[in-house]
C-alpha positions in Angstrom: 90.0 74.7 126.3 86.6 73.2 126.4 85.6 70.4 124.0 81.9 71.2 124.4 81.0 74.0 122.1 77.8 75.2 120.4 76.8 78.4 118.6 75.1 80.8 121.1 71.6 81.9 120.5 70.5 85.5 120.1 72.3 88.6 119.0 75.7 89.9 120.1 75.6 92.4 122.9 76.0 96.1 122.1 79.0 97.7 123.7 79.0 101.1 125.4 80.7 104.2 123.9 82.0 106.9 126.2 79.9 110.1 125.8 82.8 112.3 124.5 83.7 109.6 121.9 80.1 109.1 120.8 79.7 112.9 120.3 82.7 112.9 118.0 82.0 109.6 116.3 78.3 109.1 116.4 78.4 106.0 114.2 81.1 104.2 116.1 79.9 101.0 117.6 81.0 97.8 119.3 79.5 94.3 119.4 80.7 91.4 121.5 79.7 88.0 122.7 81.1 85.3 125.1 81.6 81.7 124.0 83.6 78.7 125.2 87.2 79.0 124.2 88.5 76.8 121.4 91.9 76.5 119.8 94.4 74.0 118.5 95.0 73.1 114.9 92.3 73.7 112.3 90.7 70.7 110.6 91.4 70.0 106.9 88.1 71.6 105.9 89.1 74.9 107.3 92.6 74.7 105.8 91.0 73.9 102.4 88.8 77.0 102.6 91.9 79.1 103.3 93.6 77.6 100.3 90.6 78.2 98.1 90.5 81.9 99.1 94.2 82.2 98.6 93.9 81.1 95.0 91.1 83.7 94.4 93.1 86.5 96.1 95.6 87.9 93.6 97.9 90.9 93.6 95.5 93.1 91.6 92.7 92.5 94.1 95.0 93.5 97.0 95.7 96.8 95.3 92.1 97.7 94.5 90.6 96.2 97.6 91.0 99.4 99.7 88.6 101.2 97.4 85.7 98.9 98.3 83.2 100.5 100.6 83.9 98.6 103.9 87.8 98.7 103.6 87.5 102.3 102.7 85.3 103.1 105.7 88.0 101.7 108.0 90.7 103.7 106.2 88.7 106.9 106.7 88.2 106.2 110.3 91.9 105.5 110.8 92.6 109.0 109.6 90.0 110.5 111.8 91.7 109.1 114.9 95.1 110.1 113.8 96.4 106.8 112.3 97.9 106.6 108.8 96.4 103.5 107.1 99.4 103.4 104.7 101.7 102.9 107.7 99.5 101.2 110.2 97.4 99.0 107.9 93.8 98.2 108.5 93.2 94.5 109.4 92.1 93.5 105.9 94.9 95.3 104.2 97.4 93.7 106.7 96.0 90.3 105.8 96.3 91.0 102.1 100.0 92.0 102.5 100.6 88.8 104.5 99.0 86.8 101.7 101.3 88.4 99.1 104.4 87.9 101.2 103.7 84.3 102.2 102.0 83.2 98.9 98.9 82.0 100.6 96.6 82.4 103.6 98.5 79.9 105.8 96.7 78.3 108.7 97.5 80.0 112.1 95.4 77.8 114.3 91.6 77.4 114.6 90.7 80.7 116.3 93.0 82.8 114.1 91.7 81.0 111.0 88.1 81.6 112.0 88.9 85.3 112.4 90.7 85.4 109.1 87.8 83.7 107.2 85.3 86.2 108.8 87.5 89.1 107.8 87.9 87.9 104.2 84.1 87.2 103.8 82.9 90.5 105.3 85.8 93.0 105.5 85.0 93.4 109.2 87.7 92.4 111.7 87.1 90.3 114.8 89.3 90.2 118.0 89.3 87.7 120.9 90.2 88.1 124.6 90.2 85.6 127.4 86.9 86.0 129.2 88.5 85.4 132.6 90.0 88.8 132.3 86.8 90.6 131.5 84.7 92.5 134.1 81.3 93.7 132.8 80.4 94.9 129.3 82.9 96.0 126.7 83.0 99.5 125.3 85.2 102.2 123.8 86.7 105.1 125.7 89.8 107.3 125.8 92.7 106.0 127.9 93.1 107.8 131.2 96.4 109.3 132.4 98.9 106.7 133.5 96.8 103.7 132.4 98.7 100.5 131.6 97.8 97.9 128.9 97.7 94.2 129.9 98.4 92.2 133.0 101.3 89.9 134.0 102.1 87.5 136.8 104.4 90.1 138.1 101.7 92.8 138.3 102.3 95.9 136.3 106.1 95.4 135.8 107.0 96.0 132.2 103.5 96.9 130.9 103.3 99.7 128.3 101.8 103.0 129.4 98.9 104.2 127.1 99.1 107.7 125.7 96.4 109.8 127.3 93.3 110.0 125.2 94.2 107.0 123.0 91.0 105.2 122.2 90.8 101.8 123.8 88.5 98.8 124.0 87.8 98.4 127.8 85.6 96.7 130.3 84.4 98.3 133.5 87.8 98.0 135.1 90.7 98.2 132.6 91.6 98.7 129.0 91.8 95.4 127.1 93.1 96.5 123.7 94.1 99.6 121.8 91.4 100.4 119.3 92.6 98.8 116.1 95.9 98.0 117.8 97.5 95.6 120.2 95.6 93.4 122.7 96.9 93.7 126.2 99.7 91.3 127.1 98.3 88.4 129.2 94.8 88.9 128.0 95.0 86.6 124.9 93.0 83.4 124.5 95.4 80.6 125.3 95.4 76.9 125.8 94.4 77.4 129.4 91.4 79.6 128.5 87.9 78.2 129.3 85.8 81.0 127.7 86.6 83.9 125.3 85.0 87.1 124.3 84.8 87.9 120.5 84.3 91.6 119.6 84.1 93.7 116.5 84.1 97.5 115.9 81.7 99.3 113.6 82.6 102.6 112.0 80.8 105.1 109.8 80.0 103.5 106.4 80.0 99.9 107.8 76.4 98.6 108.2 75.5 96.9 111.5 74.4 93.9 109.5 78.0 93.4 108.3 79.3 93.5 111.9 76.8 90.9 113.0 77.6 88.8 110.0 81.3 88.8 110.7 80.8 87.6 114.2 78.4 84.8 113.2 80.7 83.8 110.3 83.5 83.4 112.8 81.2 81.4 115.1 80.1 79.1 112.2 83.8 78.3 111.4 84.4 77.4 115.1 81.2 75.3 115.2 82.2 73.4 112.1 85.6 72.6 113.5 84.4 71.2 116.8 81.4 69.2 115.6 
C-alpha cells in the first residue's frame, strides 16, 4: 500500500442506479470515490477515539439506537428489499452488538477503524474495494441469471452464485458486492492494494449530506493516520 496519501479534492462521484431499481426505490443512491489504499495498524490516536466512543456507548443506547432516524431508515429499506433487520442486522446495529459482546470497539486495523468511526459518527456505512478490480463507475442493479460474486486465481471455481434479482453493487463488468451484504471474494483491499474505492449507499430518509459526511469522516481518519 502506498505511503503517500492525501485527502482528495471535490465531491464523491454519483453512482448509477438501474432503471427498474430507480423506479421502485427513487431515493436510493450511491456515492463513491477512489483514493490510495492504506492499511496496517491504527495509530494510538485512532485507538484512543475508539476507546472514548466505547465508553460512551452503553447497552441502553444499543437498544434505543434503532429508533433514531438514520438507523430506522436503513431498517425500513431492509424490509423493502426482503431482508429482516432483526436477523441480518444493519451495519450500525451489527457494530453495536459487537461492542456489547466484546466490551469495546476494538481496533481492527486502520481501514476498518476509519469505517467504524464514520459509521458511529453518522450512522451511514462505508465499504471499500480494491480499485484494481473496478471497471468504470459503480452502481446498483439486480443480479443477472447465473452471475457469480468475486474472483479468484482459479477463475470462477468455488464462487457463490447470486440469486437472480438480488440487488448488488456493480461496476460496468461485474457485481462487486451484495447490497448491504458480502463483498466479493478476492475484491477486498489487501496489503498488496495500491488504490481503493470507498462507497456508501443512501436510502429514503437518509439525507445526501449525511452520506457525504460519512465518506469524508472516513477520509479524515485515514489522513490523520498517515500524516
